[in-house]
ZAMAR-783744 format. One line per 3 residues: number of its first residue (from 1); their letters; for each residue x, y, z of C-alpha. Coordinates in steps of 0.1 Angstrom, whole numbers, plus 2048, in hexadecimal, padded with zeros to 3 digits. Layout:
<atoms>
NUM> a> X:Y:Z; ...
</atoms>
This chain:
<atoms>
1> mmp> 2CF:691:C33; 2C4:695:C15; 2E4:6AB:BFD
4> msd> 2E1:6CB:BF8; 2DD:6D8:BCE; 2EE:6F2:BCA
7> rlp> 2D1:701:BB4; 2AB:6FC:BC0; 294:6F3:BA8
10> apa> 27E:714:B9F; 252:712:BAE; 23E:6FB:B9A
13> ddf> 229:71F:B8B; 24B:737:B88; 25A:737:B62
16> slp> 279:72E:B5E; 29B:73D:B57; 2BB:736:B4C
19> avd> 2D5:72F:B6C; 2E9:750:B75; 306:736:B68
22> eqm> 2F9:72D:B45; 2F4:755:B3A; 30D:765:B21
25> cfa> 30A:780:B36; 317:76F:B55; 334:764:B44
28> lya> 33F:78B:B39; 339:79C:B5C; 351:781:B6A
31> asr> 369:77E:B4E; 36A:7A0:B4F; 36F:7A5:B75
34> ait> 38A:78A:B75; 39D:79A:B5A; 39E:7BE:B6A
37> nly> 3A8:7AB:B8D; 3C2:79F:B7F; 3D0:7BD:B73
40> rpl> 3D0:7D1:B8C; 3EE:7C7:B9E; 400:7C7:B83
43> lep> 3F1:7ED:B76; 3F9:7F6:BA1; 41C:804:B96
46> lgl> 418:817:B80; 3FB:823:B91; 3E0:81C:B7A
49> typ> 3B8:813:B78; 3B4:7FA:B5E; 3A1:815:B4D
52> qyl> 3C2:829:B4C; 3D1:811:B3D; 3BE:809:B21
55> vmm> 3C4:834:B1C; 3E5:82F:B1B; 3E9:812:B08
58> llw> 3D6:823:AED; 3EB:841:AEE; 40D:82F:AEE
61> erg> 3FD:81D:AD2; 3F1:843:AC1; 401:858:ACC
64> ecw> 3E8:874:AD1; 3C6:870:AD0; 3A4:883:AD1
67> vkd> 391:881:AF1; 374:870:AD9; 38B:85B:ACD
70> fgs> 390:84A:AEC; 369:849:AF4; 360:834:AD1
73> alq> 385:81D:AD0; 37E:815:AFC; 35B:816:AFD
76> ldy> 35C:831:B16; 344:851:B16; 350:876:B20
79> gtl> 343:874:B43; 35B:855:B4A; 37C:863:B38
82> tpl> 37B:885:B41; 384:87E:B63; 399:867:B57
85> lkr> 3B0:878:B43; 3B0:899:B5B; 3C2:87C:B71
88> lea> 3DA:870:B5D; 3DF:898:B51; 3E1:89F:B7B
91> rgl> 3FD:886:B7D; 40F:88F:B5C; 40A:876:B45
94> vdr> 3F7:886:B2A; 3ED:8A5:B20; 3CB:8B5:B14
97> ard> 3C8:8CC:AF9; 3AA:8DF:AEF; 3AB:8DF:AC2
100> lrd> 3AB:909:ABF; 393:900:A9F; 376:8ED:AB4
103> ers> 37A:8F5:ADE; 365:8D4:AE0; 380:8C1:AD2
106> vrv> 39B:8B2:AEA; 3BE:8A4:AE1; 3D0:891:AF7
109> tlt> 3F7:883:AF6; 410:878:B08; 428:885:B1F
112> aeg> 44E:879:B24; 43F:86C:B46; 427:858:B31
115> erm> 43A:84E:B12; 458:83F:B32; 436:82B:B44
118> kar> 438:815:B25; 45A:804:B2A; 446:7FE:B4E
121> akg> 429:7EF:B40; 43B:7DE:B2A; 430:7B2:B33
124> ipe> 410:7C0:B40; 3FA:7AB:B21; 415:78A:B20
127> avg> 40A:787:B42; 3E5:78C:B40; 3EA:76F:B24
130> evi> 3F8:75B:B33; 3E1:756:B4F; 3C7:757:B33
133> dlp> 3DA:73C:B2D; 3C4:733:B08; 3DB:722:AE5
136> ede> 3DC:743:AD0; 3C2:738:AB9; 3A5:738:AD4
139> fea> 3AC:757:ADF; 3AE:768:AC1; 38F:757:ABB
142> trl> 37C:765:ADD; 38D:785:AD6; 37F:789:AB7
145> alr> 359:77D:AC4; 357:794:ADE; 361:7AE:AC6
148> rlt> 345:7A9:AB3; 32D:7A0:AD4; 334:7BD:AD6
151> anv> 334:7CD:AB4; 30D:7BD:AB9; 304:7C9:AE0
154> lag> 30E:7EA:AD3; 2F4:7EA:AB3; 2D8:7DB:AC1
157> qar> 2BD:7DD:AE1; 2AF:7C5:AF5; 288:7C8:AF8
160> ppg> 276:7B7:B15; 269:797:B0D; 23F:7A0:AFF
163> ave> 24D:7C3:AF7; 239:7CD:ADC; 24F:7E1:ABC
166> eet> 241:7FC:AB0; 236:801:A90; 24D:80E:A7A
169> ttp> 239:812:A55; 229:832:A50; 202:835:A4F
172> pp> 1F1:83A:A33; 1E8:85C:A28
</atoms>
């Protein structure tokens, strides 16, 4: 009986792709899922999802926040933020109020209950940090590299191989 490899060779006439576990996108996806799953049992007693926890953390940090600021700080769009904030408001954790000068702008503040939840969330970042188990300098270097990667991806645009870029010069008159 021949030993089986978990990688089959690509057919001779096929082009090769890097293995899934060698691609950055998969490493980021797997790490993101692992971290989110790590938070789940820590947030369950608070009745928060991970995105709701991020919103609450930003409010605990700033005291109040405009909806557009949540979007830019947390990389969340209005379609995600609006129902999320409505659920937090329905639970009595936040208040939302439209700006009297510009009704399109909504300011979000913590209620007393939302403020009290901060004490119940104490220790969550440390618990996650213990499981991540990286030395402080490596942890910080990884965080900064991921922020740079995010900025680069948000500023760029992927093009399929062989795609022709549009001409950016104007034709002569």
